[in-house]
C-alpha positions in Angstrom: 0.0 0.0 0.1 1.1 3.5 -1.1 1.0 6.2 1.8 -2.5 7.2 2.5 -3.7 3.2 1.9 -4.1 3.4 -1.7 -2.2 0.8 -3.7 0.2 1.7 -6.7 1.6 -0.1 -8.9 5.4 -0.4 -9.5 5.1 1.5 -12.9 3.1 4.0 -11.2 5.4 4.1 -8.1 8.4 4.5 -10.9 6.9 7.4 -12.8 6.0 9.3 -9.4 8.7 12.1 -8.2 9.6 12.6 -4.5 6.5 14.6 -4.2 4.2 12.3 -5.5 3.9 14.3 -8.7 4.4 12.6 -12.1 8.1 12.9 -13.2 8.9 13.2 -16.9 11.8 11.3 -18.2 14.3 13.8 -19.9 17.2 11.9 -21.5 20.3 13.8 -21.5 23.8 13.4 -22.9 27.0 14.9 -21.8 29.4 16.7 -24.6 32.8 15.6 -24.6 34.7 17.1 -21.4 31.8 18.2 -19.7 32.0 14.7 -17.6 32.5 16.9 -14.5 29.5 18.7 -14.4 26.4 17.8 -12.6 23.1 17.1 -14.4 20.3 19.5 -13.8 19.0 19.0 -10.4 16.5 20.6 -8.2 17.9 22.2 -5.0 14.9 21.3 -2.7 12.1 19.2 -3.5 9.3 21.7 -3.9 11.4 23.3 -6.6 10.3 24.0 -10.0 13.1 24.6 -11.8 16.5 22.4 -12.1 19.8 24.5 -11.8 21.9 24.6 -15.4 25.7 24.7 -14.5 28.1 26.5 -16.9 30.5 24.2 -19.1 32.9 27.2 -19.7 36.8 26.9 -19.8 38.0 29.2 -16.7 36.2 32.1 -16.6 34.2 34.2 -18.3 33.9 37.7 -17.3 30.6 39.6 -19.1 31.2 43.3 -19.0 28.3 45.8 -17.8 25.9 45.9 -21.0 27.0 42.8 -22.5 25.7 39.5 -23.3 27.2 36.0 -23.7 25.9 32.5 -24.8 27.2 30.1 -21.8 27.3 26.8 -22.9 26.3 23.9 -20.3 27.5 20.8 -21.9 24.4 19.3 -22.2 22.1 17.9 -25.0 18.5 17.0 -23.9 15.5 14.7 -25.3 12.6 16.2 -24.1 9.4 13.9 -25.2 7.0 15.2 -27.6 4.6 17.3 -25.9 7.0 18.6 -23.6 9.0 22.0 -23.7 12.4 23.1 -21.4 12.0 26.6 -20.3 15.1 28.5 -19.3 14.7 30.9 -16.6 16.7 33.3 -14.7 18.1 32.5 -11.1 16.5 35.4 -8.8 19.7 35.8 -6.5 21.9 36.5 -9.6 19.4 39.1 -10.8 19.0 40.7 -7.5 22.8 40.4 -6.0 24.5 40.9 -9.9 21.5 42.3 -12.3 22.5 39.1 -14.3 19.3 38.5 -16.6 18.2 36.3 -19.2 17.4 38.4 -22.1 14.6 35.9 -24.0 13.4 34.5 -20.8 12.0 31.9 -20.5 14.2 30.7 -23.4 12.3 28.1 -25.2 13.5 24.4 -26.1 11.6 22.6 -28.3 11.3 18.6 -27.9 13.0 18.0 -31.3 15.9 20.3 -30.9 19.0 17.9 -30.0 22.0 20.6 -30.1 23.9 21.7 -27.1 21.9 23.6 -24.5 23.3 27.2 -24.2 22.1 30.1 -22.2 21.9 33.6 -23.4 23.2 35.6 -20.2 23.1 39.7 -19.7 24.7 41.5 -17.2 22.5 44.4 -16.8 24.6 45.3 -13.2 27.0 48.2 -13.1 30.1 45.8 -12.4 31.8 43.0 -14.3 30.1 39.5 -13.6 32.3 36.6 -13.7 31.1 32.9 -14.5 33.3 30.2 -13.4 32.7 26.4 -14.6 30.1 24.8 -12.7 28.5 28.0 -11.7 24.3 27.6 -11.5 23.3 30.2 -14.4 19.9 29.8 -14.9 17.0 26.8 -14.2 15.2 24.8 -16.5 11.6 24.4 -16.1 10.2 21.2 -18.4 6.5 21.9 -18.9 3.8 20.6 -21.1 2.9 22.4 -24.3 -0.4 22.6 -25.8 -0.7 23.5 -29.8 -3.6 25.5 -30.8 -5.6 24.8 -34.5 -5.4 28.1 -35.8 -9.1 29.0 -37.4 -9.6 32.0 -39.7 -12.6 34.3 -38.3 -14.7 37.1 -40.0 -15.0 38.4 -36.4 -14.4 37.8 -32.7 -16.5 37.7 -29.5 -16.7 41.1 -27.9 -15.3 41.9 -24.6 -15.0 44.7 -22.1 -11.6 44.9 -22.6 -11.8 45.5 -26.5 -8.5 46.1 -28.0 -7.2 48.2 -25.0 -3.3 47.7 -25.1 -0.6 48.2 -23.2 -1.1 50.3 -20.0 -4.7 50.1 -20.9 -5.9 49.9 -17.3 -4.0 52.8 -15.7 -1.8 52.9 -12.9 -4.5 53.5 -9.9 -6.0 51.1 -8.0 -9.6 49.7 -8.8 -12.4 51.3 -7.8 -15.6 49.4 -6.6 -17.1 49.6 -9.9 -14.4 48.4 -11.9 -13.4 45.9 -9.8 -13.7 42.4 -11.9 
């Protein structure tokens, strides 16, 4: 019996992660010369993103305002129907102004090349990346494909065509609350 009294088959147990959530199998290939680097790994049981390590040789210094393409030394095989989302690490953004300018970066399930991360130093000081430093997070997420239908008109909404900043900056009044 599984925790809580419900029976689970051995195949179901194997597919579940530590918190009982379904785990998606992602095949990973290390490129030659990156055997010393860890596979993506979650920093805590509740983490949504797995940390990605830098596969730089020595040190890579990114000057303020500059970008760099940082290799990870890894290639992925995401299952069909899933994508990888490369996201920034909040501590690097807060302490150093290090961002991912295309966040989230998308890794398609049919991409088999090396996973690389575009890093931007928006801080005021040079930022140094060393081999093995955690530079980003990878979230594996399901993808929904759309079926596009040409239409002569669309249903009206209260918002209509209101675009960027259409709702203003002030607080909502009681009449405006959704």
